[in-house]
C-alpha positions in Angstrom: -22.5 -5.4 -71.0 -19.2 -5.9 -69.1 -18.6 -8.9 -66.8 -15.8 -8.8 -64.2 -14.4 -12.1 -62.8 -11.5 -13.1 -60.6 -9.5 -16.2 -61.6 -7.7 -18.6 -59.2 -4.6 -16.4 -59.3 -6.6 -13.4 -58.1 -6.3 -11.6 -61.4 -9.1 -9.5 -62.6 -10.5 -10.3 -66.0 -12.9 -8.3 -68.0 -15.3 -9.8 -70.5 -17.4 -7.8 -72.9 -20.6 -9.7 -73.7 -22.2 -8.6 -77.0 -25.6 -9.7 -78.2 -25.0 -11.3 -81.6 -28.2 -9.7 -83.0 -27.4 -6.2 -81.8 -27.3 -3.6 -84.6 -27.3 0.1 -84.7 -30.6 1.7 -85.9 -30.3 4.1 -88.8 -32.5 6.7 -87.0 -29.8 7.0 -84.3 -27.6 8.7 -86.8 -30.1 11.3 -87.8 -29.4 14.8 -86.4 -29.6 18.4 -87.3 -26.5 19.7 -89.1 -23.9 21.4 -87.0 -21.3 24.0 -88.0 -17.7 22.7 -87.9 -14.6 24.7 -88.3 -12.1 23.8 -91.0 -8.6 25.2 -91.1 -5.7 25.4 -93.5 -2.7 25.4 -91.2 0.0 23.9 -93.5 3.4 25.4 -93.7 2.9 27.0 -97.1 -0.3 28.7 -96.1 1.1 30.1 -92.8 4.3 31.2 -94.6 2.3 33.0 -97.3 -0.5 34.5 -95.1 1.2 34.7 -91.7 -1.5 32.6 -90.0 -3.8 29.7 -90.5 -7.0 30.3 -92.5 -10.3 29.1 -91.1 -13.9 28.8 -92.3 -16.9 26.7 -91.4 -19.0 24.1 -93.1 -22.1 22.0 -92.1 -21.0 18.6 -90.9 -23.9 17.1 -92.9 -24.6 18.1 -96.5 -27.7 17.4 -98.6 -27.2 14.3 -100.6 -27.4 16.0 -103.9 -24.8 18.5 -102.9 -22.5 15.9 -101.6 -22.9 13.7 -104.7 -22.1 16.7 -107.0 -19.0 17.5 -104.9 -17.8 13.9 -104.7 -18.4 12.9 -108.4 -17.1 16.0 -110.1 -14.9 15.8 -113.2 -14.2 18.1 -116.1 -15.0 21.7 -116.8 -18.8 21.5 -116.8 -18.9 19.9 -113.3 -16.1 22.3 -112.3 -18.6 25.1 -112.7 -21.1 23.2 -110.6 -18.4 22.7 -107.9 -17.6 26.4 -107.8 -21.3 27.2 -107.4 -21.6 24.5 -104.7 -18.5 25.8 -102.9 -20.1 29.2 -102.7 -22.9 27.6 -100.7 -20.6 25.4 -98.5 -17.9 27.8 -97.4 -19.4 29.6 -94.5 -18.6 32.0 -91.7 -19.0 31.2 -88.0 -22.7 32.1 -88.2 -23.4 29.7 -91.1 -23.6 32.4 -93.8 -21.9 32.0 -97.2 -18.5 33.8 -97.4 -18.3 33.9 -101.2 -21.0 36.2 -102.6 -21.4 38.0 -105.9 -18.2 38.1 -107.8 -16.0 37.5 -104.8 -13.6 34.6 -105.0 -10.5 33.1 -103.3 -7.0 32.9 -104.7 -6.7 29.7 -106.8 -4.1 28.1 -104.5 -6.3 28.6 -101.4 -9.4 27.4 -103.2 -7.8 24.2 -104.2 -6.6 23.6 -100.6 -10.1 24.4 -99.3 -11.7 21.9 -101.7 -9.2 19.2 -100.6 -9.8 20.0 -96.9 -13.6 19.9 -97.4 -13.3 16.5 -99.2 -11.3 15.2 -96.3 -13.6 16.5 -93.6 -16.9 15.4 -95.3 -15.5 12.0 -96.4 -14.8 10.9 -92.8 
């Protein structure tokens, strides 16, 4: 709640009154996942490919997928990450881009992984 008062010098003052016991309910954060666009638009990418590279991911990931992605280390978990990325890198309709034996150039894949970590970690 906001309260507006006028002091003796006729200055407007705003006060925000907060209830000390007011807390956000966890259920207010629950929502259906939405597709969000990610983009590689750094100077090196644009220089090499002539334009920014874009793809989509879900703004919310299943907890097991997020944990695999966030706690990866070593070759064994690297294989899991590649498998997970195949599920997470999507087109604008939410369909996986990487199918079968298709893959991305290593430099792009590393940038995509970094960007996805940034976006999902926020």
